[in-house]
VOGU-35975 format. One line per field, with one value per residue: residue in three letters; x, y, z of N, C-alpha, C, O in turn. Coordinates in Angstrom, 1 decimal. Example, Ala and Ser with C-alpha at 12.3 -4.5 7.8 and 13.67 -1.06 7.14 Angstrom:
! residues 2
r	(ALA, SER)
n.X	(13.2, 12.8)
n.Y	(-5.7, -2.2)
n.Z	(7.8, 7.1)
ca.X	(12.3, 13.7)
ca.Y	(-4.5, -1.1)
ca.Z	(7.8, 7.1)
c.X	(13.2, 12.9)
c.Y	(-3.3, 0.0)
c.Z	(7.8, 7.9)
o.X	(14.2, 13.4)
o.Y	(-3.3, 1.1)
o.Z	(8.5, 8.0)
***
This chain:
! residues 69
r	(MET, PRO, GLN, LYS, LYS, LEU, GLY, LEU, PHE, LYS, LEU, LEU, LYS, ILE, ILE, ILE, ILE, ILE, LEU, VAL, SER, VAL, LEU, ILE, ILE, MET, ASN, LEU, ILE, TYR, ILE, LYS, THR, ALA, TYR, SER, SER, LYS, GLN, HIS, ILE, THR, THR, ASN, VAL, LEU, THR, ILE, ILE, LEU, LEU, VAL, TRP, ALA, THR, THR, PHE, TRP, LEU, ALA, ILE, ILE, LYS, HIS, SER, ASP, LYS, LYS, LYS)
n.X	(-22.1, -21.2, -18.1, -17.5, -17.1, -15.3, -13.2, -12.7, -12.1, -9.9, -8.2, -8.1, -6.5, -4.3, -3.1, -4.2, -1.6, 0.7, 0.7, 1.7, 3.6, 5.0, 5.1, 6.2, 8.5, 9.6, 9.7, 11.6, 13.8, 13.8, 14.2, 17.5, 18.4, 17.8, 17.3, 18.8, 18.1, 17.2, 14.1, 13.2, 13.5, 12.1, 9.5, 9.2, 9.8, 7.9, 5.8, 5.9, 5.6, 2.8, 1.6, 2.0, 0.6, -2.2, -2.4, -2.1, -4.6, -6.4, -6.7, -7.0, -9.2, -10.8, -9.9, -11.3, -14.2, -14.2, -14.9, -17.0, -18.9)
n.Y	(-10.4, -8.1, -8.3, -9.9, -8.8, -6.8, -8.4, -8.9, -6.7, -6.0, -8.0, -7.7, -5.4, -5.7, -7.5, -5.8, -4.1, -5.6, -7.1, -4.1, -3.5, -5.8, -4.7, -2.3, -3.0, -4.8, -2.9, -1.3, -2.8, -3.4, -1.1, -1.1, -3.1, -4.0, -2.3, 1.1, 3.9, 6.6, 7.1, 5.1, 4.7, 6.5, 6.3, 4.1, 5.1, 7.3, 5.1, 4.0, 6.3, 6.4, 3.9, 4.7, 6.6, 5.6, 3.9, 5.1, 6.7, 5.2, 3.9, 5.8, 6.3, 4.2, 4.1, 6.7, 6.1, 4.0, 5.7, 7.0, 5.4)
n.Z	(14.8, 14.2, 15.5, 14.2, 11.4, 12.5, 12.7, 9.9, 8.9, 10.1, 9.3, 6.6, 5.8, 7.2, 5.1, 2.7, 3.5, 3.4, 0.8, -0.3, 0.7, -0.2, -3.2, -3.0, -2.4, -4.6, -6.8, -5.1, -5.6, -8.3, -9.1, -8.4, -9.5, -12.3, -14.9, -15.4, -16.7, -16.7, -17.4, -16.4, -13.7, -13.2, -13.3, -11.7, -9.2, -8.9, -9.0, -6.2, -4.6, -5.4, -4.6, -1.6, -1.1, -1.9, -0.2, 2.5, 2.0, 2.4, 4.6, 5.7, 5.2, 6.5, 9.4, 9.7, 9.3, 11.0, 13.2, 13.3, 14.1)
ca.X	(-22.1, -19.9, -17.3, -16.7, -16.4, -14.3, -11.9, -12.7, -11.6, -7.8, -7.3, -8.5, -5.7, -2.7, -3.2, -3.4, -0.3, 1.6, 0.8, 1.9, 5.1, 5.6, 5.4, 7.2, 10.1, 10.3, 9.9, 13.2, 14.7, 14.1, 15.8, 18.6, 19.3, 17.5, 17.5, 19.1, 17.6, 15.9, 12.6, 12.8, 13.9, 11.0, 8.1, 9.1, 9.7, 6.2, 4.6, 6.1, 4.7, 1.1, 1.3, 2.1, -0.5, -3.3, -2.6, -2.2, -6.0, -7.5, -6.4, -7.3, -10.7, -10.8, -10.1, -12.7, -15.4, -14.7, -14.7, -18.5, -19.7)
ca.Y	(-10.6, -6.8, -8.9, -11.0, -8.0, -5.9, -9.4, -9.3, -5.6, -6.0, -9.0, -7.0, -4.1, -6.1, -8.3, -4.9, -3.5, -7.0, -6.6, -2.9, -3.5, -6.2, -4.3, -1.4, -4.0, -4.6, -1.5, -0.7, -4.3, -3.5, 0.3, -1.3, -4.1, -3.4, -0.4, 2.4, 4.6, 7.9, 6.9, 3.7, 5.3, 7.7, 5.1, 3.1, 6.1, 7.4, 4.1, 3.8, 7.8, 6.0, 3.1, 4.6, 7.8, 5.0, 3.1, 6.4, 7.2, 3.8, 3.9, 7.4, 6.5, 3.1, 5.1, 7.6, 5.5, 3.4, 6.6, 7.3, 4.3)
ca.Z	(13.7, 14.1, 15.7, 12.6, 10.2, 12.8, 12.6, 8.7, 8.2, 10.7, 8.5, 5.4, 6.7, 7.4, 4.2, 1.7, 3.7, 3.1, -0.7, -0.7, 0.9, -1.1, -4.2, -2.6, -2.2, -5.5, -7.2, -5.2, -6.3, -9.5, -9.5, -8.2, -9.8, -13.4, -16.1, -14.6, -17.1, -16.0, -17.5, -15.7, -12.4, -13.1, -13.3, -10.1, -8.0, -9.0, -8.6, -5.2, -4.2, -5.5, -3.8, 0.2, -1.1, -2.1, 1.2, 3.6, 1.9, 2.2, 5.7, 6.9, 5.3, 7.4, 10.6, 9.8, 9.3, 12.7, 14.2, 12.9, 14.8)
c.X	(-21.1, -18.7, -16.4, -16.3, -15.8, -12.9, -11.6, -12.0, -10.0, -7.2, -7.1, -7.0, -4.3, -2.6, -2.7, -1.7, 0.8, 2.0, 1.8, 3.3, 6.0, 6.3, 6.2, 8.6, 10.6, 10.3, 11.4, 14.1, 15.2, 14.8, 16.9, 19.1, 19.2, 18.2, 17.8, 18.7, 16.6, 14.1, 12.2, 12.7, 12.3, 9.9, 8.5, 9.3, 8.3, 5.3, 4.7, 5.3, 3.2, 1.0, 0.8, 0.9, -1.7, -3.5, -3.0, -3.5, -6.9, -7.7, -6.4, -8.9, -11.5, -10.8, -11.2, -14.2, -16.0, -15.0, -16.3, -19.4, -19.8)
c.Y	(-9.1, -7.3, -9.6, -9.7, -7.0, -7.2, -8.9, -7.9, -5.4, -7.1, -8.8, -6.1, -4.7, -6.8, -7.1, -4.2, -4.6, -6.4, -5.2, -2.9, -4.6, -5.6, -2.8, -1.8, -4.2, -3.8, -1.4, -1.7, -4.0, -2.2, 0.3, -1.8, -4.0, -2.2, 0.4, 4.1, 5.9, 7.5, 5.9, 4.0, 5.9, 7.4, 4.5, 3.9, 6.6, 6.2, 3.5, 5.1, 7.1, 4.9, 3.4, 6.0, 7.0, 4.0, 4.0, 6.5, 6.6, 3.9, 4.6, 7.1, 5.2, 3.9, 6.1, 6.9, 4.5, 4.7, 7.4, 6.2, 4.0)
c.Z	(13.6, 14.6, 15.0, 11.4, 11.0, 12.5, 11.1, 8.2, 9.1, 9.5, 6.8, 5.2, 6.3, 5.9, 2.6, 2.3, 3.3, 1.3, -1.1, -0.6, 0.5, -3.1, -4.2, -2.9, -3.7, -6.5, -6.9, -5.7, -7.6, -9.8, -9.7, -9.0, -11.9, -14.3, -15.2, -15.8, -16.5, -16.1, -16.6, -13.9, -11.8, -12.3, -12.2, -9.0, -7.9, -8.6, -7.0, -4.3, -4.3, -4.5, -2.2, -0.5, -0.7, -0.6, 2.7, 3.8, 2.3, 3.4, 6.8, 6.9, 6.3, 9.0, 10.9, 10.1, 10.5, 14.1, 14.7, 14.2, 16.5)
o.X	(-20.3, -17.8, -15.2, -15.3, -15.7, -11.8, -10.5, -11.3, -9.1, -6.0, -6.4, -6.4, -3.5, -1.4, -1.8, -0.9, 1.8, 2.9, 2.6, 4.1, 7.2, 7.2, 6.7, 9.5, 11.7, 11.3, 12.3, 15.1, 16.3, 15.8, 17.5, 20.2, 20.2, 19.2, 17.2, 19.0, 15.5, 13.2, 11.0, 11.9, 11.6, 9.4, 7.5, 8.9, 7.6, 4.3, 3.8, 4.5, 2.5, 0.2, -0.2, 0.1, -2.4, -4.5, -3.8, -4.0, -8.0, -8.9, -6.2, -9.8, -12.6, -11.9, -11.9, -15.1, -17.2, -15.2, -16.7, -20.3, -20.4)
o.Y	(-9.1, -6.7, -9.9, -9.8, -6.0, -6.9, -8.5, -8.0, -4.8, -7.0, -9.4, -6.4, -4.4, -6.5, -7.2, -3.7, -4.1, -5.8, -5.3, -2.4, -4.6, -5.9, -2.3, -1.1, -3.8, -4.1, -1.3, -1.4, -4.2, -2.1, 1.1, -1.4, -4.0, -1.4, 0.5, 5.3, 5.9, 7.5, 5.9, 3.4, 5.9, 7.9, 4.6, 3.5, 6.3, 6.4, 2.8, 4.8, 7.2, 5.0, 2.9, 5.9, 7.3, 3.6, 3.8, 6.4, 7.0, 3.9, 4.5, 7.3, 5.4, 4.1, 6.3, 7.2, 4.1, 4.6, 7.9, 6.6, 3.0)
o.Z	(12.7, 14.0, 15.0, 10.6, 10.3, 12.0, 10.8, 7.2, 8.5, 9.0, 6.0, 4.1, 5.5, 5.5, 1.9, 1.5, 2.9, 0.7, -2.0, -1.4, 0.7, -3.8, -5.2, -3.4, -4.1, -7.2, -7.8, -6.2, -8.1, -10.5, -10.4, -9.5, -12.6, -14.2, -14.2, -15.4, -16.0, -15.2, -16.2, -13.1, -10.8, -11.3, -11.4, -7.9, -6.9, -8.0, -6.6, -3.4, -3.3, -3.5, -1.7, 0.4, 0.3, -0.1, 3.6, 4.9, 2.6, 3.6, 8.0, 7.7, 6.8, 9.5, 12.0, 10.9, 10.8, 15.4, 15.8, 15.0, 16.9)
***
């Protein structure tokens, strides 16, 4: 059973990293091609920063929880 959980967490980690990467790429493309107003660029940059922070925080929690076991 623990091996299945470990595999599930690795799969979940990969899926989340892929989804966050896609969101960041979409924001970068939107910044480059769409509206160039300061408000839109600021919103997209802050979204990218939030995505990176949330992913880093989540990965740190997963890494820390693995060490406790």
